[in-house]
N, C-alpha and C positions, 0 to 999 in steps of 0.2 A: 240231675246236677243241681247244686245249690252252692251258694257262695261261702256257706259255713256248714259244719256238720249238723247244726240244729236246723237250718234251712233245707237240708237234705232230708232229714227226718220229717220234716213238715211236709215236704213234697211226697214222700212215701206214704204218711198218714192220709194226705189229700186223695192219693191213688187208691188206697185200700178204702176209703170211704166212698169214693166214686165207684169203684167196682161193686161194692156192697150195697150199694142202692139197687142195682140190677141183679147181681148174683151174690146174695148174702152168704152163702156157703162157701164162696171162692175168695172172699175178701182176704182172709189172713194167708192163704196160699199166694195170692196175687202179690201181696206186699213181700213176703219172703222171696218170691221169685226175683221181683225187681231189686230189692235190698242186697241180693247176692250177685246181682248181674256185674258184668265186668266194667261197665261204663257208668257205675252209680258213685257219686261222690262229689267232692269239690272240684273245681277246675283243676288244681294241682294233681290231685289223686287220680283223675282221668287222664291228665297228661302222661303222668307216670305209668299208668297202666297200658296206655296206647303205646308207649315206647317199649314196655316190655314184650308186648304182643307183636311189635315190629321186629324186634330182635328174634322172636321165634318163627318170623317168616311171614306174618300178616302184611299185606301190601295196601288194604284198604278197609274201610269199617263202613257198615250201614248203621246209622244210628236211630233210635226210635225215642221220640219224645212224646210220652203219654199224655202230657198236659197242654201240648201245643194248640190245640183245637180251642183251649178256654183260656190260655195265658202263655203268650209268646215269649216270656222273659227266660225261660229255659234255654229256648233256641238262641236268644240273643246273647245270654251269658256263654253258651258254648262257642258262638261265633266270635265274641269279643275276647274271651280269654283262652280258649282251648285251641281253636284253629291257628292263630299266630304262633302258638307255642310248638306247633309241629313244624 
C-alpha cells in the first residue's frame, strides 16, 4: 500500500531490493508476485478491490505487510484509510 501510485512502486522496489539481498535470483519474481497481488495499490484501489471481493463472497481478509518489521507506515496507512472505508 502507498498513498500514491509512485509510492506503491517505491515500496515494490524496496521489497524487490530486500529480497534480492538474500535471494538474488528471486528478486524479480517476488516483485511481480506482489505487484499483481489483490491488495497492492493506493488506499482507494485497495478499498475498491476489497468491495469487489466482498461481492464475490469474501467475508474476511488476511493482509500481509512485507515491510512492517522495518517501517510501520504501510500498516498505519491501511488502518487510517482502508479500514474506516470498509
